[in-house]
C-alpha angles and dihedrals in degrees: 000000000000130000123240135193112218119189116196134190116213125198111211127185115209124189123204130189111202138160115231142144094232146010096264090050092047092052091051091046090051090053090053098056141049118266119258093218131021122192127179108219100182150332127219130189105220102168129034115179131173116224134194128233093265094055091045092054093042101048110017108039135070092229104066122182091259102055093081097058109025096071092046099045115136114270094010097109096039101044114036096179111094091198092058105105131189094268092055090047089053091051092047091054092050092053099045102034112079092195094054117115137171091253127226133144099256095063098263 
């Protein structure tokens, strides 16, 4: 069985009863309240598109293909700042770690 995306257009008639001194005020008052009567006049399917499993999972489900790896990406839970790059991390480690050294084989 295949998956399909069907986009419909619905024509709805809404009736409002408002009190106002003029037509512009009546239109504004109608937008500020709920309609007193709602009637569906018609519905028309204007686009029917077949989709594959990848498109379905990407656009129409809660579990997209990225949810499984975005939260657990390396460094995401340790360093929250997205602007913090590798060179800043190296400097931060040098300042906070008392055992950090510049390395070298002669004990520098």
